[in-house]
C-alpha positions in Angstrom: 16.1 -5.6 1.1 14.0 -7.3 3.5 10.3 -6.0 4.6 10.2 -5.4 8.2 7.5 -5.8 11.1 6.5 -3.7 14.3 7.0 -5.9 17.4 4.1 -8.3 17.6 2.8 -7.5 14.5 4.3 -9.3 11.1 5.1 -6.7 7.9 3.7 -9.3 5.9 0.6 -9.6 7.7 -0.3 -5.9 7.6 0.5 -6.4 3.7 -2.6 -8.7 4.1 -4.6 -4.9 3.7 -7.8 -5.4 5.6 -9.0 -2.0 7.2 -12.2 -1.5 9.2 -14.5 0.7 7.7 -17.0 1.9 10.4 -20.6 2.1 9.3 -22.8 4.8 10.0 -24.8 8.0 8.5 -23.1 10.0 5.8 -21.4 13.0 6.9 -22.4 16.3 5.4 -19.9 18.1 3.5 -19.9 21.2 1.1 -19.0 22.0 -2.5 -16.7 19.0 -3.8 -17.0 17.3 -7.2 -19.1 13.9 -6.9 -19.8 10.8 -8.8 -21.7 7.5 -8.1 -20.5 4.4 -9.6 -22.1 0.8 -8.8 -19.8 -2.0 -9.5 -21.1 -4.9 -10.8 -19.4 -7.5 -8.3 -19.5 -7.2 -4.3 -16.7 -4.7 -2.8 -15.3 -4.4 0.3 -14.1 -1.0 0.6 -11.8 -2.0 3.6 -10.0 -4.8 2.0 -9.6 -3.2 -1.4 -8.2 0.1 -0.3 -6.4 -1.2 3.2 -3.0 -1.6 1.8 -3.1 2.3 1.3 -3.1 2.6 5.0 0.3 3.2 6.3 -0.3 2.7 10.3 -3.3 3.9 12.4 -2.1 7.6 12.2 -1.5 7.7 8.6 -2.1 11.7 7.6 -2.9 10.6 4.0 -5.9 8.1 4.7 -8.9 8.2 7.2 -11.9 6.0 8.0 -14.7 7.7 9.9 -17.6 6.3 11.5 -20.1 7.3 8.9 -18.8 4.2 6.7 -16.4 6.7 4.5 -12.5 6.3 3.4 -10.7 9.3 2.7 -7.6 9.4 1.1 -5.4 12.5 0.2 -2.8 12.1 -2.5 -0.9 14.1 -5.2 -2.0 13.6 -8.5 -0.5 14.4 -11.9 -3.3 17.5 -11.5 -2.2 18.8 -8.1 -3.3 17.7 -4.6 -6.4 16.1 -4.2 -8.9 14.6 -1.6 -11.1 11.9 -2.1 -14.0 10.4 0.4 -15.6 7.2 -1.0 -18.4 5.3 1.0 -20.1 2.5 -0.1 -24.3 2.7 0.0 -26.5 -0.4 -0.8 -24.0 -1.3 -3.2 -23.2 2.0 -5.0 -19.8 3.8 -4.3 -20.7 7.3 -3.9 -17.6 9.8 -4.3 -16.8 13.3 -3.4 -13.2 14.9 -4.2 -12.1 18.2 -3.7 -8.9 20.1 -4.8 -7.0 20.5 -8.0 -6.4 16.7 -8.4 -10.4 16.1 -7.8 -11.6 15.5 -11.5 -8.3 13.0 -11.7 -9.3 11.0 -8.8 -13.0 10.7 -10.0 -11.9 9.5 -13.2 -9.5 6.8 -11.7 -12.3 5.8 -9.0 -13.1 2.4 -10.9 -9.7 1.2 -11.3 -8.8 2.4 -7.6 -11.7 0.1 -6.4 -10.6 -2.9 -8.7 -12.4 -2.5 -12.1 -8.9 -3.4 -13.8 -8.5 -6.6 -11.8 -9.7 -10.0 -13.1 -10.0 -12.3 -10.0 -11.8 -14.8 -12.3 -8.7 -15.7 -13.9 -7.4 -17.0 -10.6 -7.8 -20.7 -9.6 -7.2 -21.9 -6.2 -4.8 -24.8 -5.7 -4.7 -25.3 -1.9 -7.8 -25.7 0.1 -6.6 -22.9 2.4 -6.6 -20.3 -0.3 -9.8 -21.5 -1.9 -11.5 -21.0 1.6 -9.7 -17.7 2.0 -10.8 -16.4 -1.3 -14.9 -17.7 -0.5 -14.8 -16.0 2.8 -13.7 -12.7 0.9 -15.8 -12.2 -2.3 -15.2 -8.6 -2.0 -11.3 -8.6 -2.4 -10.3 -7.1 -5.7 -6.7 -5.6 -6.4 -6.1 -1.9 -6.7 -4.8 0.3 -9.0 -3.6 3.9 -7.7 -2.0 4.7 -11.0 0.6 6.7 -8.9 3.9 5.5 -8.2 5.7 7.7 -5.6 3.1 7.9 -3.3 3.7 4.0 -2.8 7.4 4.1 -3.6 8.3 6.3 -0.7 7.0 4.8 2.0 8.2 1.4 1.0 11.7 2.8 0.7 11.3 4.2 4.6 10.1 0.8 5.5 13.3 -1.0 4.4 15.0 -3.0 7.1 13.3 -1.2 10.1 10.1 -2.1 12.2 7.5 -1.2 10.8 5.9 1.2 13.8 9.0 3.0 13.0 8.5 3.6 9.3 4.9 4.7 10.2 6.4 7.3 12.4 8.6 8.4 9.7 6.1 9.0 7.1 3.6 10.5 9.5 6.0 13.0 11.1 7.7 14.1 7.3 4.4 14.1 5.6 3.2 16.5 8.6 6.1 18.6 8.5 6.7 18.9 4.8 3.4 18.1 3.1 0.5 20.5 2.8 -3.2 20.2 4.4 -5.6 18.4 2.0 -7.8 20.2 0.0 -11.7 20.2 1.7 -12.9 19.0 4.5 -9.7 16.8 4.8 -10.3 15.1 8.2 -7.2 16.5 9.3 -5.5 14.8 6.3 -2.3 15.9 4.7 -1.1 15.8 0.8 2.5 14.3 0.7 5.2 16.8 -0.2 5.8 17.1 -3.8 9.8 16.1 -5.5 11.0 19.4 -4.8 9.4 19.6 -1.1 10.9 15.8 -0.4 14.5 17.4 -2.2 14.7 20.2 0.4 14.0 18.3 3.8 17.1 19.3 5.7 19.4 16.3 7.1 18.6 17.1 10.6 14.7 16.5 9.6 15.2 13.4 8.0 17.5 12.4 11.2 14.8 13.4 13.5 12.1 11.3 11.8 14.3 8.3 12.4 15.4 7.8 8.6 19.0 6.9 8.1 21.4 8.4 5.2 20.9 5.4 3.0 17.0 5.6 2.5 17.1 9.1 2.5 19.1 9.4 -0.1 17.3 6.8 -1.8 14.4 8.4 -1.7 16.4 12.0 -2.8 17.5 9.7 -6.1 13.8 8.7 -6.6 12.4 12.2 -6.4 15.2 13.5 -8.8 13.4 11.4 -11.4 9.9 11.7 -10.3 8.6 12.1 -13.7 10.2 9.1 -15.1 9.0 7.1 -12.5 5.4 7.9 -12.4 5.5 6.7 -16.0 5.9 3.2 -14.7 2.5 3.3 -13.5 1.4 2.7 -17.3 3.9 0.1 -18.0 3.5 -3.9 -17.5 4.5 -4.8 -13.9 8.0 -6.4 -15.0 8.9 -3.2 -16.9 7.7 -1.0 -14.3 9.9 -3.0 -11.6 12.6 -2.6 -13.8 12.7 0.7 -14.1 12.1 1.7 -10.5 15.3 -0.7 -9.8 17.5 1.7 -11.9 17.3 3.6 -8.8 20.1 2.7 -6.5 18.7 1.8 -3.3 15.8 0.1 -5.0 15.6 -3.8 -5.4 12.8 -6.5 -5.6 11.3 -6.0 -2.5 10.3 -2.3 -2.7 9.9 -2.4 -6.5 7.1 -5.4 -5.9 5.6 -3.5 -2.9 5.1 -0.3 -5.0 4.0 -1.9 -8.0 1.4 -3.9 -6.2 -0.8 -0.6 -5.4 0.5 1.7 -8.5 -0.3 -0.8 -10.9 -2.4 -3.4 -9.5 0.3 -6.1 -10.3 -1.5 -9.5 -9.4 1.8 -11.4 -10.0 4.0 -9.1 -8.3 5.2 -11.1 -5.2 7.5 -9.8 -2.5 10.7 -11.6 -2.5 13.1 -10.3 0.2 10.6 -10.5 3.2 11.7 -11.6 6.7 8.4 -13.2 7.1 6.1 -13.8 3.9 8.5 -17.1 2.9 7.7 -18.6 6.0 4.2 -17.7 6.2 3.4 -19.0 2.6 5.6 -22.2 3.4 3.7 -23.0 6.6 0.3 -22.2 5.3 1.2 -24.4 2.2 3.7 -27.0 3.1 4.0 -26.9 6.7 7.5 -25.8 6.4 8.3 -22.7 8.8 11.6 -22.0 7.5 10.8 -21.8 3.8 13.0 -19.2 2.1 12.6 -17.1 -1.1 13.4 -19.9 -3.4 10.7 -22.7 -1.6 8.1 -19.8 -1.5 8.6 -19.0 -5.2 8.2 -22.9 -5.9 5.2 -23.0 -4.0 3.5 -20.5 -5.6 4.5 -21.7 -8.8 0.7 -22.9 -9.8 -0.5 -19.4 -9.4 2.1 -18.0 -11.9 0.5 -14.4 -12.9 -1.5 -14.3 -9.9 1.3 -14.8 -7.1 0.4 -11.8 -5.4 -3.2 -12.3 -5.2 -2.2 -16.1 -3.7 0.0 -14.6 -1.3 -2.2 -12.3 0.0 -5.0 -14.4 0.3 -2.4 -16.6 2.3 -2.1 -13.7 4.8 -5.4 -12.8 5.3 -6.1 -16.5 5.9 -4.1 -15.8 9.0 -2.4 -19.2 9.2 1.3 -18.5 10.6 3.8 -20.3 12.0 5.0 -20.4 15.7 7.4 -17.6 16.5 10.4 -19.1 17.9 12.9 -15.9 17.0 13.6 -13.1 19.3 11.5 -9.9 18.2 13.1 -7.6 15.9 15.2 -4.9 17.8 13.7 -1.2 17.7 16.6 1.1 16.7 16.2 4.7 17.3 18.8 6.8 15.3 16.9 10.1 16.1 18.7 9.7 19.7 22.2 9.1 18.2 
């Protein structure tokens, strides 16, 4: 399965995962659970949490002018809203809802505490320069599978803007308002709510039967899939791929976020091999095999290497036509 992109924006480039977090004055909120945590390394909230954002209007993710990142999600304890802000090197976190304690307990891992970038050794000048410019980059780990799996399924074989639109419509229509102040956030549907979405709602959101059926199969096995968050990445991907319709592209996109998998390089992507090939070898026609050969020196850290390459912004000149958007809601 191939990753997709929106016209004018590469899907692989979006996965570089840099989200702008405005600076400003802290916003006053009431009655949250709180936690302060000081990471012993430089931290860039936008770089670390950016991969969780599914488009500028993602109903589960917001950045606000006070310098905060807001996230609404469904934890094993129930819905929760998390707000994090970086003040003088200290992370100030607030959380609401049944999942508040779970979110605060997992705050360090979410912000990269379980990641070890020191084991990464750049083998190319471009990769070394990209890493040097981003000392605050670490790989997040959410500990949640479905919240990354479902939007990744929606992104199969379509443009990114179509996938973002589908995620936005389905979460707003069938999820629930996030607990706490929420910043207009919504928590994604639980497995039962996903299963009860009628066929015409999938169609209206532009989701074809194949992707809808894959999501329905996944939520039917939600508990088993969520267990994959505590597995080694290779085992987690193997478990996800037991579900028909989930292949290496989708499983890698998921465990990069849920498990913090530093080696889960995305194969089957439309543009990533060409970007890696161009950046490291000047080859604009590289395929998956060529990409994996180029990333072989980074075995164990290939996802980190690929992300640093994406963030470097060196891309091959475009010659092929843009991907055509197909609006199945008009059929």
